[in-house]
SEVEXMI-712868 format. One record per residue: residue number from 0; residue in one letter; x, y, z of N, C-alpha, C, O in turn. Coordinates in steps of 0.05 Angstrom, whole numbers, plus 5000, padded with zeros to 4 digits. Example, Ala and Ser with C-alpha at 12.3 -4.5 7.8 and 13.67 -1.06 7.14 Angstrom:
2
num:residu:nc1:nc2:nc3:cac1:cac2:cac3:cc1:cc2:cc3:oc1:oc2:oc3
0:A:5264:4886:5156:5246:4910:5156:5264:4934:5156:5285:4934:5169
1:S:5257:4955:5142:5273:4979:5143:5258:5001:5157:5268:5023:5161
This chain:
96
num:residu:nc1:nc2:nc3:cac1:cac2:cac3:cc1:cc2:cc3:oc1:oc2:oc3
0:M:4350:3468:3579:4375:3471:3593:4385:3499:3589:4385:3509:3566
1:T:4392:3512:3610:4403:3540:3608:4432:3540:3614:4442:3525:3630
2:A:4446:3558:3601:4475:3560:3605:4480:3577:3630:4464:3595:3637
3:P:4501:3572:3644:4508:3588:3668:4514:3617:3659:4521:3622:3636
4:Q:4511:3636:3677:4514:3664:3671:4542:3671:3660:4544:3689:3643
5:D:4562:3657:3668:4590:3663:3659:4600:3645:3637:4624:3643:3633
6:A:4581:3632:3622:4589:3614:3601:4602:3630:3578:4592:3651:3570
7:T:4624:3619:3567:4637:3632:3545:4642:3612:3522:4641:3588:3526
8:V:4648:3623:3499:4654:3607:3475:4679:3617:3462:4684:3641:3462
9:T:4695:3599:3451:4718:3608:3435:4713:3597:3407:4704:3574:3404
10:L:4720:3613:3387:4715:3604:3359:4742:3602:3345:4760:3618:3350
11:T:4744:3581:3328:4768:3577:3312:4760:3580:3283:4743:3567:3273
12:G:4774:3599:3269:4768:3604:3241:4781:3584:3223:4797:3567:3233
13:P:4776:3585:3197:4787:3566:3178:4818:3568:3176:4831:3549:3168
14:N:4829:3591:3183:4858:3594:3182:4871:3585:3208:4896:3588:3211
15:G:4856:3575:3227:4867:3565:3252:4868:3586:3274:4876:3579:3297
16:V:4861:3610:3269:4862:3631:3289:4838:3628:3308:4816:3624:3300
17:T:4844:3629:3334:4823:3625:3354:4818:3652:3368:4836:3667:3374
18:T:4792:3657:3372:4784:3682:3386:4788:3678:3416:4791:3655:3426
19:G:4787:3700:3430:4787:3698:3459:4760:3689:3469:4741:3686:3452
20:P:4756:3685:3494:4730:3677:3504:4709:3698:3499:4713:3722:3505
21:I:4687:3690:3487:4664:3708:3481:4641:3699:3499:4634:3676:3499
22:P:4629:3718:3513:4607:3711:3530:4584:3700:3513:4577:3711:3492
23:L:4572:3678:3522:4552:3664:3507:4527:3681:3503:4513:3678:3483
24:D:4521:3699:3522:4497:3715:3520:4499:3735:3497:4478:3747:3491
25:T:4522:3740:3485:4524:3757:3461:4511:3745:3437:4504:3759:3418
26:F:4508:3718:3437:4496:3704:3414:4466:3700:3417:4453:3693:3397
27:T:4455:3705:3439:4426:3702:3443:4413:3729:3440:4421:3749:3453
28:A:4393:3730:3423:4379:3755:3418:4358:3759:3439:4343:3741:3446
29:G:4357:3782:3450:4336:3789:3469:4310:3795:3455:4310:3796:3430
30:A:4290:3800:3469:4264:3806:3457:4266:3834:3443:4276:3853:3455
31:R:4257:3835:3419:4258:3860:3404:4230:3873:3405:4210:3860:3404
32:L:4231:3899:3407:4206:3914:3406:4198:3915:3376:4215:3918:3359
33:P:4172:3914:3371:4163:3916:3343:4170:3943:3332:4168:3963:3346
34:M:4176:3944:3306:4182:3969:3293:4157:3985:3290:4136:3974:3284
35:K:4159:4011:3293:4136:4028:3289:4134:4035:3260:4153:4043:3247
36:E:4110:4031:3248:4106:4036:3220:4096:4064:3216:4077:4073:3228
37:T:4111:4079:3199:4104:4106:3194:4085:4107:3170:4081:4087:3156
38:A:4075:4131:3164:4058:4135:3141:4074:4129:3115:4063:4119:3096
39:E:4100:4137:3115:4117:4131:3091:4119:4101:3087:4118:4091:3065
40:D:4123:4086:3109:4126:4057:3107:4100:4045:3095:4101:4028:3078
41:E:4077:4055:3104:4052:4045:3094:4049:4051:3064:4039:4034:3049
42:A:4057:4075:3056:4055:4083:3028:4073:4065:3011:4064:4056:2989
43:V:4097:4060:3020:4115:4042:3004:4104:4014:3003:4104:4002:2981
44:R:4093:4004:3025:4082:3977:3025:4058:3976:3006:4055:3956:2991
45:D:4041:3996:3006:4018:3996:2989:4026:3998:2959:4014:3984:2942
46:R:4045:4015:2953:4055:4016:2925:4067:3990:2916:4062:3981:2894
47:T:4083:3978:2933:4095:3952:2927:4074:3931:2922:4076:3915:2903
48:Y:4054:3930:2939:4032:3911:2936:4017:3915:2910:4012:3896:2895
49:R:4012:3941:2903:3998:3947:2878:4014:3938:2854:4003:3927:2835
50:V:4040:3944:2854:4057:3936:2832:4057:3906:2829:4055:3895:2807
51:A:4060:3892:2851:4061:3862:2850:4034:3852:2840:4033:3833:2824
52:A:4012:3863:2849:3986:3854:2841:3982:3860:2811:3970:3843:2797
53:D:3991:3883:2801:3988:3889:2773:4005:3870:2756:3996:3862:2735
54:E:4029:3864:2765:4046:3845:2750:4033:3817:2749:4033:3805:2728
55:L:4022:3809:2771:4009:3783:2772:3985:3782:2754:3981:3763:2739
56:R:3969:3804:2754:3946:3806:2737:3955:3804:2707:3942:3791:2691
57:G:3977:3818:2701:3987:3818:2673:3996:3790:2665:3991:3781:2643
58:F:4010:3776:2683:4018:3748:2677:3994:3730:2672:3994:3714:2654
59:I:3974:3733:2689:3950:3716:2686:3936:3722:2659:3928:3704:2645
60:E:3933:3748:2652:3920:3755:2627:3936:3744:2603:3924:3734:2584
61:R:3962:3746:2604:3979:3736:2583:3977:3706:2581:3975:3695:2559
62:F:3976:3692:2604:3973:3663:2604:3947:3655:2592:3946:3636:2576
63:E:3925:3669:2598:3899:3663:2587:3898:3667:2557:3887:3652:2542
64:A:3910:3689:2548:3911:3695:2519:3927:3674:2505:3919:3665:2483
65:L:3950:3665:2516:3965:3644:2503:3950:3617:2503:3952:3603:2483
66:A:3935:3611:2524:3919:3586:2525:3898:3587:2503:3893:3567:2490
67:E:3885:3610:2499:3865:3613:2478:3878:3610:2451:3867:3596:2433
68:E:3900:3623:2447:3914:3621:2421:3923:3592:2415:3921:3583:2393
69:K:3932:3578:2436:3940:3550:2433:3916:3533:2424:3919:3516:2407
70:A:3893:3538:2436:3869:3523:2429:3861:3528:2400:3853:3510:2386
71:Q:3863:3553:2392:3856:3560:2364:3875:3546:2344:3867:3536:2324
72:I:3901:3546:2351:3920:3533:2333:3915:3503:2332:3917:3491:2311
73:G:3908:3491:2355:3902:3463:2356:3878:3456:2339:3878:3436:2325
74:E:3858:3474:2339:3834:3469:2322:3841:3471:2293:3832:3455:2276
75:R:3859:3490:2286:3867:3493:2258:3883:3469:2248:3881:3461:2225
76:I:3899:3458:2266:3915:3434:2259:3896:3410:2255:3900:3394:2237
77:A:3876:3407:2273:3858:3385:2272:3840:3386:2247:3833:3366:2235
78:N:3831:3410:2240:3813:3414:2217:3825:3435:2198:3817:3458:2198
79:P:3844:3426:2182:3858:3446:2165:3841:3459:2144:3847:3480:2134
80:C:3819:3445:2136:3803:3456:2114:3779:3472:2123:3763:3481:2107
81:T:3775:3475:2149:3752:3490:2159:3755:3519:2151:3775:3532:2154
82:G:3733:3529:2139:3733:3557:2131:3745:3562:2104:3744:3584:2094
83:V:3756:3541:2091:3767:3545:2065:3747:3535:2044:3737:3513:2047
84:R:3741:3551:2025:3722:3543:2004:3736:3541:1978:3752:3558:1969
85:F:3730:3519:1965:3741:3514:1938:3719:3518:1918:3696:3509:1922
86:S:3725:3531:1897:3705:3534:1876:3719:3530:1849:3742:3538:1845
87:Y:3705:3519:1830:3716:3515:1804:3694:3520:1784:3672:3510:1785
88:S:3700:3537:1765:3682:3543:1744:3695:3535:1718:3716:3545:1711
89:P:3683:3516:1704:3695:3508:1678:3693:3531:1659:3674:3547:1659
90:P:3712:3533:1642:3711:3555:1622:3688:3551:1603:3681:3529:1596
91:T:3677:3572:1595:3655:3571:1575:3666:3577:1548:3682:3595:1544
92:I:3656:3562:1530:3665:3565:1502:3641:3576:1487:3620:3563:1487
93:S:3644:3597:1474:3622:3607:1458:3629:3605:1429:3651:3611:1420
94:M:3609:3596:1415:3613:3593:1386:3595:3614:1372:3571:3612:1373
95:G:3606:3630:1362:3588:3648:1350:3596:3670:1334:3579:3685:1324
């Protein structure tokens, strides 16, 4: 359904004030031409992409390191005596 060419709208604000008739075609956006990307735009986009990629890589590396540390702590909790050696040497008494 299309609106007639002379269709208008009036708006009432929260304070009760009403606007005059506004042509309906002011609310419809016409076709926009695509923006032309300059070399500066490309450089900014590339830098932004690189920073985001580096941050993501850092998060992933930190997550992997924490997962490894968590596994090591879990192993230590499960086997608290692993790697601990106890030794006892009775005292020697010499008579002489």
